[in-house]
GUDOKE-202010 format. One record per residue (C-alpha): residue number from 1; y, z, x. Coordinates in nm, 4 decimals. Layout:
// GUDOKE-202010
+-----+----------+----------+----------+
| num |        Y |        Z |        X |
+-----+----------+----------+----------+
| NUM |        Y |        Z |        X |
...
+-----+----------+----------+----------+
This chain:
// GUDOKE-202010
+-----+----------+----------+----------+
| num |        Y |        Z |        X |
+-----+----------+----------+----------+
|   1 |  -0.1745 |  -5.3053 |  -0.8498 |
|   2 |  -0.3703 |  -5.2417 |  -0.5309 |
|   3 |  -0.5301 |  -5.5174 |  -0.3266 |
|   4 |  -0.8986 |  -5.5865 |  -0.3714 |
|   5 |  -1.1164 |  -5.3185 |  -0.1999 |
|   6 |  -0.8273 |  -5.0758 |  -0.1508 |
|   7 |  -0.8530 |  -4.7286 |  -0.2934 |
|   8 |  -0.5618 |  -4.5875 |  -0.4872 |
|   9 |  -0.4689 |  -4.2397 |  -0.3588 |
|  10 |  -0.2409 |  -4.0304 |  -0.5749 |
|  11 |   0.0675 |  -3.8893 |  -0.4078 |
|  12 |   0.0563 |  -3.5232 |  -0.3271 |
|  13 |   0.3608 |  -3.3392 |  -0.4514 |
|  14 |   0.4663 |  -2.9779 |  -0.4291 |
|  15 |   0.2945 |  -2.7735 |  -0.6938 |
|  16 |   0.3530 |  -2.4219 |  -0.8056 |
|  17 |   0.1069 |  -2.1603 |  -0.6889 |
|  18 |  -0.0229 |  -1.9127 |  -0.9447 |
|  19 |  -0.0583 |  -1.5633 |  -0.8060 |
|  20 |  -0.2163 |  -1.2955 |  -1.0173 |
|  21 |  -0.0914 |  -0.9475 |  -0.9391 |
|  22 |  -0.2870 |  -0.6525 |  -1.0696 |
|  23 |  -0.0733 |  -0.4004 |  -1.2521 |
|  24 |  -0.0848 |  -0.0419 |  -1.1340 |
|  25 |  -0.2860 |   0.1879 |  -1.3543 |
|  26 |  -0.2152 |   0.5465 |  -1.4452 |
|  27 |  -0.5311 |   0.6969 |  -1.3010 |
|  28 |  -0.6772 |   1.0413 |  -1.3591 |
|  29 |  -0.8862 |   1.2463 |  -1.1167 |
|  30 |  -1.1208 |   1.5438 |  -1.1374 |
|  31 |  -1.2929 |   1.7608 |  -0.8795 |
|  32 |  -1.6685 |   1.7393 |  -0.9305 |
|  33 |  -1.9163 |   1.9635 |  -0.7493 |
|  34 |  -2.2793 |   1.8539 |  -0.7708 |
|  35 |  -2.6138 |   1.9588 |  -0.6307 |
|  36 |  -2.8111 |   1.7162 |  -0.4141 |
|  37 |  -3.0128 |   1.6129 |  -0.7203 |
|  38 |  -2.6807 |   1.5085 |  -0.8863 |
|  39 |  -2.6699 |   1.7981 |  -1.1335 |
|  40 |  -2.3043 |   1.8743 |  -1.2132 |
|  41 |  -2.2249 |   2.2341 |  -1.1141 |
|  42 |  -1.8466 |   2.2276 |  -1.1633 |
|  43 |  -1.6042 |   1.9874 |  -1.3300 |
|  44 |  -1.2421 |   2.0685 |  -1.2548 |
|  45 |  -0.9354 |   2.0038 |  -1.4630 |
|  46 |  -0.7832 |   1.6572 |  -1.4831 |
|  47 |  -0.4959 |   1.5705 |  -1.2480 |
|  48 |  -0.2711 |   1.2657 |  -1.2251 |
|  49 |  -0.3971 |   1.0061 |  -0.9780 |
|  50 |  -0.1237 |   1.0632 |  -0.7200 |
|  51 |  -0.2381 |   1.4209 |  -0.6451 |
|  52 |  -0.4403 |   1.4427 |  -0.3208 |
|  53 |  -0.8060 |   1.5502 |  -0.3402 |
|  54 |  -0.7556 |   1.8437 |  -0.1055 |
|  55 |  -0.4536 |   1.9689 |  -0.3044 |
|  56 |  -0.6694 |   1.9714 |  -0.6165 |
|  57 |  -0.9397 |   2.1700 |  -0.4358 |
|  58 |  -0.6914 |   2.4282 |  -0.3059 |
|  59 |  -0.5510 |   2.4776 |  -0.6542 |
|  60 |  -0.8922 |   2.5198 |  -0.8184 |
|  61 |  -1.0524 |   2.7197 |  -0.5356 |
|  62 |  -0.7817 |   2.9223 |  -0.3516 |
|  63 |  -0.8599 |   2.9436 |   0.0235 |
|  64 |  -0.7962 |   3.3208 |   0.0248 |
|  65 |  -1.1422 |   3.3762 |  -0.1274 |
|  66 |  -1.4705 |   3.2922 |   0.0439 |
|  67 |  -1.5897 |   3.0287 |  -0.2041 |
|  68 |  -1.8148 |   2.8317 |   0.0296 |
|  69 |  -1.9326 |   3.1089 |   0.2638 |
|  70 |  -2.3029 |   3.1001 |   0.1712 |
|  71 |  -2.3576 |   2.7368 |   0.0739 |
|  72 |  -2.3821 |   2.3993 |   0.2435 |
|  73 |  -2.0851 |   2.1799 |   0.1506 |
|  74 |  -2.0579 |   1.8047 |   0.2053 |
|  75 |  -1.7110 |   1.6532 |   0.1477 |
|  76 |  -1.5523 |   1.3145 |   0.2153 |
|  77 |  -1.2511 |   1.2297 |   0.4317 |
|  78 |  -1.0137 |   1.3129 |   0.1450 |
|  79 |  -1.0563 |   1.6807 |   0.2307 |
|  80 |  -0.9005 |   1.6870 |   0.5792 |
|  81 |  -0.8141 |   2.0494 |   0.6642 |
|  82 |  -1.0993 |   2.2164 |   0.4772 |
|  83 |  -1.2518 |   2.3470 |   0.8006 |
|  84 |  -0.9278 |   2.5255 |   0.8931 |
|  85 |  -0.8549 |   2.6769 |   0.5509 |
|  86 |  -1.1969 |   2.7734 |   0.4089 |
|  87 |  -1.4635 |   3.0116 |   0.5405 |
|  88 |  -1.8133 |   2.8704 |   0.5623 |
|  89 |  -2.0714 |   2.7978 |   0.8277 |
|  90 |  -2.2020 |   2.4780 |   0.6681 |
|  91 |  -1.8943 |   2.2803 |   0.5650 |
|  92 |  -1.9504 |   1.9215 |   0.6753 |
|  93 |  -1.6830 |   1.6527 |   0.6794 |
|  94 |  -1.7541 |   1.3079 |   0.8259 |
|  95 |  -1.5758 |   1.1967 |   1.1374 |
|  96 |  -1.3511 |   0.8976 |   1.1158 |
|  97 |  -1.5022 |   0.6098 |   1.3085 |
|  98 |  -1.2789 |   0.4176 |   1.5431 |
|  99 |  -1.3995 |   0.0609 |   1.5549 |
| 100 |  -1.2812 |  -0.1330 |   1.8588 |
| 101 |  -1.2141 |  -0.4945 |   1.7798 |
| 102 |  -1.2401 |  -0.7537 |   2.0580 |
| 103 |  -0.9542 |  -0.9945 |   2.0509 |
| 104 |  -1.0134 |  -1.3465 |   2.1685 |
| 105 |  -0.7359 |  -1.5664 |   2.2950 |
+-----+----------+----------+----------+
C-alpha cells in the first residue's frame, strides 16, 4: 500500500515490439502510350515486375526503326538511354534533380 497522497507508478519492463513487414508481391507491368488527353493509344504485353521499363520498350519498339521520329514523346526517368537509342527530335526525359541538403552540427 502506498502512503497517503503518493501516486502508484507501474514498473516499466521490457516488452516485445511488434514489427509488421510487408510481403513482396509478384507485380506485373505494361507499357502504356497515351495522348495528352489520356486516350490510350498502345497497351503493350504484360511483363513480370522485375523487368526494367526501358527493356520493355526496346522489346516492343525495336530501336532500329524510327518509331518516334515525327511525334513528341514524354517519358519518365525509367527510360534512361532513350535519347541515345531512338531517333526523334522531340523526345523529352526529365533531368534528375540533385537536392543539396545542409547539414547542421
